[in-house]
FILOTI-351120 format. One record per residue (C-alpha): y, x, z. Coordinates in nm, 3 decimals. Example, Ala and Ser with C-alpha at 12.3 -4.5 7.8 and 13.67 -1.06 7.14 Angstrom:
(rec (-0.450; 1.230; 0.780)),
(rec (-0.106; 1.367; 0.714)),
# end
This chain:
(rec (0.000; 0.000; 0.000)),
(rec (0.343; 0.123; -0.096)),
(rec (0.583; 0.193; 0.184)),
(rec (0.921; 0.010; 0.167)),
(rec (1.238; 0.182; 0.270)),
(rec (1.389; 0.049; 0.595)),
(rec (1.715; -0.060; 0.428)),
(rec (1.527; -0.299; 0.198)),
(rec (1.325; -0.480; 0.477)),
(rec (1.590; -0.727; 0.585)),
(rec (1.713; -0.806; 0.227)),
(rec (1.600; -1.054; -0.029)),
(rec (1.431; -0.946; -0.349)),
(rec (1.745; -1.016; -0.555)),
(rec (1.961; -0.802; -0.333)),
(rec (1.700; -0.529; -0.338)),
(rec (1.703; -0.521; -0.722)),
(rec (2.083; -0.496; -0.741)),
(rec (2.084; -0.226; -0.479)),
(rec (1.831; -0.019; -0.671)),
(rec (2.049; -0.037; -0.991)),
(rec (2.354; 0.125; -0.824)),
(rec (2.458; 0.476; -0.945)),
(rec (2.411; 0.755; -0.705)),
(rec (2.715; 0.948; -0.586)),
(rec (2.596; 1.286; -0.734)),
(rec (2.567; 1.148; -1.086)),
(rec (2.923; 1.019; -1.068)),
(rec (3.052; 1.366; -0.999)),
(rec (2.857; 1.507; -1.292)),
(rec (2.989; 1.237; -1.524)),
(rec (3.346; 1.296; -1.412)),
(rec (3.300; 1.669; -1.463)),
(rec (3.164; 1.616; -1.815)),
(rec (3.453; 1.382; -1.893)),
(rec (3.710; 1.634; -1.771)),
(rec (3.532; 1.909; -1.968)),
(rec (3.538; 1.692; -2.281)),
(rec (3.908; 1.625; -2.238)),
(rec (3.980; 1.995; -2.183)),
(rec (3.769; 2.086; -2.485)),
(rec (3.956; 1.834; -2.697)),
(rec (4.288; 1.969; -2.577)),
(rec (4.174; 2.323; -2.652)),
(rec (4.054; 2.226; -2.999)),
(rec (4.393; 2.070; -3.072)),
(rec (4.641; 2.299; -2.898)),
(rec (4.483; 2.642; -2.852)),
(rec (4.590; 2.862; -3.145)),
(rec (4.354; 3.063; -3.360)),
(rec (4.463; 3.357; -3.576)),
(rec (4.296; 3.339; -3.916)),
(rec (4.210; 3.668; -4.083)),
(rec (4.013; 3.835; -4.361)),
(rec (3.812; 4.153; -4.315)),
(rec (3.833; 4.470; -4.519)),
(rec (3.667; 4.808; -4.505)),
(rec (3.811; 5.139; -4.619)),
(rec (3.924; 5.483; -4.514)),
(rec (4.224; 5.677; -4.390)),
(rec (4.447; 5.826; -4.660)),
(rec (4.789; 5.988; -4.694)),
(rec (5.033; 5.742; -4.848)),
(rec (5.262; 5.981; -5.035)),
(rec (5.092; 6.151; -5.334)),
(rec (5.280; 6.472; -5.253)),
(rec (5.126; 6.480; -4.904)),
(rec (4.765; 6.422; -5.001)),
(rec (4.498; 6.694; -5.013)),
(rec (4.530; 6.876; -5.343)),
(rec (4.324; 7.112; -5.551)),
(rec (4.442; 7.466; -5.609)),
(rec (4.343; 7.561; -5.963)),
(rec (4.343; 7.879; -6.169)),
(rec (4.635; 7.884; -6.414)),
(rec (4.491; 8.157; -6.635)),
(rec (4.141; 8.278; -6.723)),
(rec (4.043; 8.590; -6.537)),
(rec (3.831; 8.755; -6.269)),
(rec (3.880; 8.710; -5.897)),
(rec (4.006; 9.032; -5.744)),
(rec (4.052; 8.934; -5.382)),
(rec (4.066; 8.633; -5.152)),
(rec (4.346; 8.647; -4.894)),
(rec (4.236; 8.340; -4.694)),
(rec (3.929; 8.189; -4.538)),
(rec (3.831; 7.829; -4.492)),
(rec (4.025; 7.656; -4.217)),
(rec (4.315; 7.903; -4.232)),
(rec (4.669; 7.769; -4.214)),
(rec (4.900; 7.896; -4.489)),
(rec (5.270; 7.875; -4.561)),
(rec (5.428; 7.767; -4.888)),
(rec (5.428; 8.059; -5.133)),
(rec (5.163; 8.259; -4.950)),
(rec (4.912; 8.426; -5.182)),
(rec (4.571; 8.264; -5.157)),
(rec (4.377; 8.455; -5.422)),
(rec (4.452; 8.733; -5.671)),
(rec (4.319; 8.704; -6.028)),
(rec (4.282; 8.984; -6.283)),
(rec (4.385; 8.874; -6.632)),
(rec (4.121; 8.921; -6.904)),
(rec (4.330; 8.809; -7.205)),
(rec (4.365; 9.096; -7.455)),
(rec (4.731; 9.012; -7.514)),
(rec (4.827; 9.079; -7.154)),
(rec (4.617; 9.382; -7.060)),
(rec (4.905; 9.637; -7.081)),
(rec (5.040; 9.686; -6.731)),
(rec (5.397; 9.788; -6.830)),
(rec (5.428; 9.527; -7.103)),
(rec (5.743; 9.386; -6.949)),
(rec (5.912; 9.729; -6.953)),
(rec (5.821; 9.785; -7.319)),
(rec (5.955; 9.444; -7.412)),
(rec (6.274; 9.517; -7.220)),
(rec (6.322; 9.841; -7.416)),
(rec (6.260; 9.658; -7.742)),
(rec (6.518; 9.400; -7.642)),
(rec (6.765; 9.681; -7.564)),
(rec (6.713; 9.826; -7.913)),
(rec (6.769; 9.488; -8.069)),
(rec (7.079; 9.438; -7.856)),
(rec (7.219; 9.773; -7.978)),
(rec (7.149; 9.676; -8.339)),
(rec (7.314; 9.343; -8.279)),
(rec (7.626; 9.516; -8.144)),
(rec (7.645; 9.743; -8.449)),
(rec (7.600; 9.450; -8.684)),
(rec (7.876; 9.261; -8.507)),
(rec (8.109; 9.564; -8.541)),
(rec (8.024; 9.585; -8.910)),
(rec (8.087; 9.215; -8.948)),
(rec (8.432; 9.257; -8.796)),
(rec (8.509; 9.551; -9.029)),
(rec (8.388; 9.369; -9.338)),
(rec (8.576; 9.055; -9.240)),
(rec (8.895; 9.263; -9.202)),
(rec (8.831; 9.434; -9.535)),
(rec (8.770; 9.099; -9.699)),
(rec (9.097; 8.971; -9.560)),
(rec (9.281; 9.277; -9.693)),
(rec (9.123; 9.249; -10.039)),
(rec (9.203; 8.881; -10.047)),
(rec (9.568; 8.955; -9.964)),
(rec (9.575; 9.233; -10.227)),
(rec (9.427; 8.996; -10.483)),
(rec (9.685; 8.736; -10.398)),
(rec (9.955; 8.999; -10.469)),
(rec (9.793; 9.169; -10.774)),
(rec (9.736; 8.855; -10.977)),
(rec (10.103; 8.739; -10.960)),
(rec (10.215; 9.097; -11.050)),
(rec (9.990; 9.096; -11.356)),
(rec (10.125; 8.758; -11.454)),
(rec (10.481; 8.890; -11.421)),
(rec (10.398; 9.186; -11.646)),
(rec (10.253; 8.941; -11.897)),
(rec (10.573; 8.739; -11.893)),
(rec (10.778; 9.056; -11.941)),
(rec (10.565; 9.147; -12.244)),
(rec (10.618; 8.800; -12.381)),
(rec (10.993; 8.840; -12.332)),
(rec (10.990; 9.178; -12.508)),
(rec (10.802; 9.024; -12.799)),
(rec (11.056; 8.747; -12.831)),
(rec (11.338; 9.004; -12.828)),
(rec (11.160; 9.209; -13.095)),
(rec (11.111; 8.898; -13.307)),
(rec (11.481; 8.817; -13.275)),
(rec (11.572; 9.175; -13.373)),
(rec (11.347; 9.151; -13.679)),
(rec (11.512; 8.827; -13.784)),
(rec (11.854; 8.984; -13.735)),
(rec (11.746; 9.291; -13.935)),
(rec (11.616; 9.072; -14.215)),
(rec (11.943; 8.885; -14.224)),
(rec (12.128; 9.218; -14.231)),
(rec (11.918; 9.332; -14.528)),
(rec (11.991; 9.010; -14.716)),
(rec (12.361; 9.045; -14.642)),
(rec (12.357; 9.411; -14.748)),
(rec (12.182; 9.324; -15.076)),
(rec (12.437; 9.052; -15.153)),
(rec (12.721; 9.289; -15.067)),
(rec (12.567; 9.563; -15.291)),
(rec (12.540; 9.330; -15.590)),
(rec (12.895; 9.214; -15.541)),
(rec (13.030; 9.572; -15.517)),
(rec (12.825; 9.680; -15.823)),
(rec (12.979; 9.398; -16.023)),
(rec (13.325; 9.487; -15.903)),
(rec (13.251; 9.858; -15.973)),
(rec (13.160; 9.777; -16.332)),
(rec (13.482; 9.587; -16.365)),
(rec (13.660; 9.883; -16.212)),
(rec (13.782; 9.693; -15.915)),
(rec (13.601; 9.900; -15.660)),
(rec (13.558; 10.269; -15.625)),
(rec (13.247; 10.478; -15.644)),
(rec (13.269; 10.540; -15.274)),
(rec (13.257; 10.171; -15.193)),
(rec (12.944; 10.147; -15.405)),
(rec (12.786; 10.438; -15.227)),
(rec (12.877; 10.289; -14.889)),
(rec (12.714; 9.959; -14.990)),
(rec (12.400; 10.139; -15.099)),
(rec (12.399; 10.330; -14.770)),
(rec (12.439; 10.007; -14.574)),
(rec (12.146; 9.843; -14.747)),
(rec (11.930; 10.149; -14.678)),
(rec (12.039; 10.141; -14.315)),
(rec (11.961; 9.770; -14.291)),
(rec (11.617; 9.813; -14.438)),
(rec (11.547; 10.107; -14.205)),
(rec (11.659; 9.900; -13.909)),
(rec (11.431; 9.615; -14.028)),
(rec (11.134; 9.848; -14.044)),
(rec (11.216; 9.984; -13.695)),
(rec (11.240; 9.631; -13.557)),
(rec (10.913; 9.537; -13.722)),
(rec (10.753; 9.839; -13.559)),
(rec (10.904; 9.738; -13.222)),
(rec (10.773; 9.386; -13.274)),
(rec (10.424; 9.522; -13.336)),
(rec (10.451; 9.733; -13.020)),
(rec (10.566; 9.427; -12.825)),
(rec (10.273; 9.230; -12.951)),
(rec (10.031; 9.503; -12.845)),
(rec (10.202; 9.522; -12.504)),
(rec (10.159; 9.145; -12.467)),
(rec (9.789; 9.172; -12.546)),
(rec (9.752; 9.460; -12.302)),
(rec (9.933; 9.255; -12.033)),
(rec (9.694; 8.967; -12.090)),
(rec (9.392; 9.194; -12.069)),
(rec (9.535; 9.361; -11.759)),
(rec (9.578; 9.022; -11.592)),
(rec (9.218; 8.929; -11.670)),
(rec (9.106; 9.269; -11.543)),
(rec (9.295; 9.225; -11.215)),
(rec (9.152; 8.876; -11.167)),
(rec (8.798; 8.988; -11.243)),
(rec (8.817; 9.309; -11.038)),
(rec (8.963; 9.140; -10.732)),
(rec (8.714; 8.853; -10.763)),
(rec (8.429; 9.101; -10.781)),
(rec (8.556; 9.284; -10.474)),
(rec (8.600; 8.961; -10.281)),
(rec (8.255; 8.833; -10.380)),
(rec (8.098; 9.167; -10.294)),
(rec (8.259; 9.168; -9.952)),
(rec (8.160; 8.807; -9.895)),
(rec (7.802; 8.895; -9.983)),
(rec (7.816; 9.189; -9.742)),
(rec (7.957; 8.965; -9.466)),
(rec (7.686; 8.707; -9.534)),
(rec (7.420; 8.979; -9.522)),
(rec (7.556; 9.110; -9.193)),
(rec (7.566; 8.761; -9.049)),
(rec (7.210; 8.705; -9.163)),
(rec (7.114; 9.027; -8.988)),
(rec (7.296; 8.910; -8.675)),
(rec (7.117; 8.574; -8.688)),
(rec (6.779; 8.741; -8.737)),
(rec (6.852; 8.982; -8.451)),
(rec (6.950; 8.693; -8.226)),
(rec (6.626; 8.518; -8.322)),
(rec (6.430; 8.833; -8.241)),
(rec (6.614; 8.860; -7.910)),
(rec (6.521; 8.504; -7.824)),
(rec (6.158; 8.572; -7.915)),
(rec (6.162; 8.886; -7.704)),
(rec (6.316; 8.688; -7.417)),
(rec (6.045; 8.424; -7.449)),
(rec (5.778; 8.693; -7.458)),
(rec (5.925; 8.860; -7.149)),
(rec (5.937; 8.527; -6.968)),
(rec (5.582; 8.446; -7.070)),
(rec (5.454; 8.786; -6.962)),
(rec (5.645; 8.768; -6.632)),
(rec (5.518; 8.417; -6.569)),
(rec (5.171; 8.528; -6.668)),
(rec (5.189; 8.814; -6.421)),
(rec (5.306; 8.573; -6.153)),
(rec (5.021; 8.335; -6.232)),
(rec (4.778; 8.611; -6.148)),
(rec (4.873; 8.545; -5.786)),
(rec (4.766; 8.195; -5.687)),
(rec (5.003; 8.078; -5.416)),
(rec (5.002; 7.786; -5.177)),
(rec (5.227; 7.511; -5.316)),
(rec (5.327; 7.404; -4.965)),
(rec (5.241; 7.441; -4.599)),
(rec (4.889; 7.332; -4.517)),
(rec (4.534; 7.426; -4.427)),
(rec (4.271; 7.562; -4.663)),
(rec (3.996; 7.305; -4.633)),
(rec (3.741; 7.452; -4.870)),
(rec (3.698; 7.755; -5.096)),
(rec (3.524; 7.655; -5.419)),
(rec (3.484; 7.995; -5.590)),
(rec (3.348; 8.290; -5.399)),
(rec (3.299; 8.661; -5.456)),
(rec (3.508; 8.930; -5.618)),
(rec (3.458; 8.972; -5.991)),
(rec (3.363; 8.610; -6.049)),
(rec (3.509; 8.487; -6.378)),
(rec (3.709; 8.165; -6.379)),
(rec (3.871; 7.963; -6.655)),
(rec (4.215; 7.806; -6.663)),
(rec (4.195; 7.481; -6.468)),
(rec (3.895; 7.577; -6.256)),
(rec (3.921; 7.454; -5.898)),
(rec (3.955; 7.745; -5.657)),
(rec (4.023; 7.577; -5.323)),
(rec (4.135; 7.253; -5.158)),
(rec (4.456; 7.250; -4.954)),
(rec (4.540; 6.980; -4.701)),
(rec (4.919; 6.973; -4.656)),
(rec (5.072; 6.950; -4.311)),
(rec (5.194; 6.591; -4.301)),
(rec (5.254; 6.299; -4.069)),
(rec (5.241; 6.043; -4.352)),
(rec (4.946; 5.818; -4.263)),
(rec (4.806; 5.513; -4.435)),
(rec (4.481; 5.321; -4.473)),
(rec (4.327; 5.181; -4.790)),
(rec (4.113; 4.872; -4.740)),
(rec (3.903; 4.691; -4.997)),
(rec (3.891; 4.313; -4.999)),
(rec (3.657; 4.088; -5.190)),
(rec (3.789; 3.881; -5.476)),
(rec (3.734; 3.578; -5.251)),
(rec (3.977; 3.707; -4.986)),
(rec (4.227; 3.894; -5.202)),
(rec (4.432; 3.585; -5.310)),
(rec (4.506; 3.513; -4.943)),
(rec (4.674; 3.849; -4.879)),
(rec (5.030; 3.942; -4.971)),
(rec (5.258; 4.236; -4.907)),
(rec (5.399; 4.274; -4.551)),
(rec (5.111; 4.088; -4.386)),
(rec (5.017; 4.221; -4.042)),
(rec (4.685; 4.405; -4.007)),
(rec (4.474; 4.510; -3.709)),
(rec (4.283; 4.835; -3.762)),
(rec (3.978; 4.981; -3.590)),
(rec (3.935; 5.352; -3.664)),
(rec (3.595; 5.515; -3.658)),
(rec (3.555; 5.715; -3.336)),
(rec (3.799; 5.498; -3.134)),
(rec (3.619; 5.245; -2.907)),
(rec (3.766; 4.903; -2.959)),
(rec (3.716; 4.545; -2.842)),
(rec (3.846; 4.314; -3.110)),
(rec (3.896; 3.938; -3.073)),
(rec (3.970; 3.826; -3.426)),
(rec (4.126; 3.496; -3.330)),
(rec (4.333; 3.642; -3.045)),
(rec (4.464; 3.985; -3.147)),
(rec (4.692; 3.994; -2.843)),
(rec (4.394; 4.063; -2.617)),
(rec (4.228; 4.316; -2.847)),
(rec (4.176; 4.664; -2.707)),
(rec (4.156; 4.990; -2.903)),
(rec (4.299; 4.853; -3.230)),
(rec (4.622; 4.954; -3.402)),
(rec (4.889; 4.758; -3.583)),
(rec (4.975; 4.795; -3.950)),
(rec (5.151; 4.625; -4.236)),
(rec (5.035; 4.568; -4.595)),
(rec (5.248; 4.801; -4.808)),
(rec (5.080; 4.784; -5.149)),
(rec (4.828; 4.554; -5.311)),
(rec (4.661; 4.649; -5.638)),
(rec (4.702; 4.411; -5.930)),
(rec (4.354; 4.486; -6.070)),
(rec (4.015; 4.537; -5.913)),
(rec (3.825; 4.862; -5.880)),
(rec (3.553; 4.759; -6.126)),
(rec (3.335; 4.604; -5.858)),
(rec (3.536; 4.286; -5.791)),
(rec (3.717; 4.449; -5.499)),
(rec (4.090; 4.473; -5.457)),
(rec (4.256; 4.758; -5.271)),
(rec (4.541; 4.720; -5.025)),
(rec (4.731; 5.005; -4.861)),
(rec (4.827; 4.959; -4.496)),
(rec (5.096; 5.164; -4.322)),
(rec (5.188; 5.171; -3.951)),
(rec (5.392; 4.879; -3.821)),
(rec (5.695; 5.089; -3.733)),
(rec (5.894; 4.798; -3.598)),
(rec (5.626; 4.702; -3.345)),
(rec (5.566; 5.067; -3.253)),
(rec (5.938; 5.135; -3.193)),
(rec (5.969; 4.824; -2.978)),
(rec (5.681; 4.943; -2.761)),
(rec (5.458; 4.644; -2.834)),
(rec (5.204; 4.857; -3.021)),
(rec (5.063; 5.205; -2.980)),
(rec (5.132; 5.490; -3.220)),
(rec (4.852; 5.575; -3.462)),
(rec (4.647; 5.885; -3.377)),
(rec (4.776; 6.208; -3.528)),
(rec (4.630; 6.353; -3.845)),
(rec (4.453; 6.630; -3.657)),
(rec (4.257; 6.353; -3.483)),
(rec (4.258; 6.084; -3.749)),
(rec (4.175; 6.283; -4.062)),
(rec (4.192; 6.150; -4.417)),
(rec (3.860; 6.001; -4.521)),
(rec (3.771; 5.853; -4.181)),
(rec (3.622; 5.503; -4.198)),
(rec (3.835; 5.205; -4.096)),
(rec (3.770; 4.837; -4.033)),
(rec (4.068; 4.612; -4.082)),
(rec (4.158; 4.250; -4.024)),
(rec (4.445; 4.113; -4.229)),
(rec (4.612; 3.847; -4.016)),
(rec (4.687; 3.520; -4.195)),
(rec (4.831; 3.201; -4.048)),
(rec (4.788; 3.053; -3.701)),
(rec (4.592; 2.727; -3.678)),
(rec (4.416; 2.536; -3.401)),
(rec (4.061; 2.612; -3.298)),
(rec (3.953; 2.264; -3.403)),
(rec (4.093; 2.314; -3.753)),
(rec (3.925; 2.656; -3.777)),
(rec (3.587; 2.513; -3.674)),
(rec (3.627; 2.227; -3.920)),
(rec (3.715; 2.482; -4.194)),
(rec (3.417; 2.701; -4.110)),
(rec (3.173; 2.405; -4.107)),
(rec (3.299; 2.295; -4.450)),
(rec (3.318; 2.651; -4.594)),
(rec (3.684; 2.608; -4.687)),
(rec (3.906; 2.914; -4.738)),
(rec (4.171; 3.001; -4.480)),
(rec (4.510; 2.837; -4.514)),
(rec (4.808; 3.047; -4.619)),
(rec (5.165; 2.938; -4.557)),
(rec (5.337; 3.113; -4.849)),
(rec (5.712; 3.145; -4.874)),
(rec (5.930; 3.274; -5.159)),
(rec (5.823; 3.596; -5.324)),
(rec (5.923; 3.896; -5.115)),
(rec (5.982; 3.684; -4.799)),
(rec (5.784; 3.755; -4.487)),
(rec (5.533; 3.491; -4.373)),
(rec (5.702; 3.241; -4.148)),
(rec (5.412; 3.210; -3.902)),
(rec (5.253; 3.512; -3.737)),
(rec (5.055; 3.551; -3.420)),
(rec (5.266; 3.749; -3.174)),
(rec (5.110; 3.933; -2.883)),
(rec (5.384; 3.801; -2.653)),
(rec (5.425; 3.447; -2.783)),
(rec (5.190; 3.201; -2.951)),
(rec (5.352; 2.982; -3.213)),
(rec (5.243; 2.721; -3.462)),
(rec (5.415; 2.599; -3.776)),
(rec (5.513; 2.241; -3.841)),
(rec (5.264; 2.228; -4.128)),
(rec (4.983; 2.321; -3.888)),
(rec (5.089; 2.045; -3.650)),
(rec (5.086; 1.798; -3.937)),
(rec (4.737; 1.917; -4.037)),
(rec (4.615; 1.874; -3.677)),
(rec (4.756; 1.522; -3.665)),
# end
């Protein structure tokens, strides 16, 4: 027989049934606790912020191309004579790293520069002499030109004088002819008068003498006219001779001046060639000494041993410049790349630095460092990955909210890095709903070049109006 509890003995069956259906006090507390927990969970899902992010993997680099590790190459073919450094040695800019012996047959003479300098001195002396000769010939040409300008007018004047003498001789001949005609008429008249007895014998003889004199004078004038004509011809020939002789002298001197100038031009060309050869030989001699392009540390020596032959362009060593320019390159998938833009904040975890990262709450992360997206590639790397370059967040570091990145002697280029590019701030409920539905993160984009309006700050949690509308 079942035992009945004492509190049910004095009650009716109906009252006993109602009493057995009452909720125990412990279960009420549990229900209240679950209700409060549900309310708190709902409030958290709606109001607790969550920082969305995308993950990238990469390595430490030097941002400036001039500060990155660089190869030291041989500029000329030759044989290694001597190494002046060892791996890990720090060098200054201009310090000789390795000496190379030239093996080109054109540059084997040791004092080639001195010989070229002497040859240039000889050419310079010849150039000076040619310039002096040019000055002398130019002066002589000027004098001959002035003489020609005076000789030709003088010859023309002599020609005019000969022409004048010819005209005078012609006039004298005409006058003599007229005198002969007059004398002949006078002789006939006196002869007629002599026959009539009107004139004396003496008058007749004087008339005959006058006609003889007139004819003699005519012949003399004709001879003078012939002489004048010959003088005129000689004057013309003399003028042509003066013109031709002076022209020949001027042309000869001009040819000499042109020849001298050609010699000067050729000498100047030879001097320029000699100067180029001297510069090439000097530069060639300087290239035999491979120097450090800047301050840095010799990371690796690629060619070893004296007497080893190298070609122009062969890598001799690798130099890591002394620099404080740090950056990180991260690779994002083509699924995440559209969500990232320049100036986005990034949290970085360097290999070798212990870190505790809470992706949704970067303010409580430990061991991570702050950065900003500086560059984003426009094309992929051939494997559907897009590269972004992250630099230190100088503003946050200066304000003291973030720690300075480790120095390059601790954080060397090539070290692995994990990075989280911080996107917008949403509620936890929205993030869970997005994850369950496999939706991409939301991005609140502003105008091009403008910083994102909503960012998760380590000192203050904020949400945008758009996020509040999405939560509602």
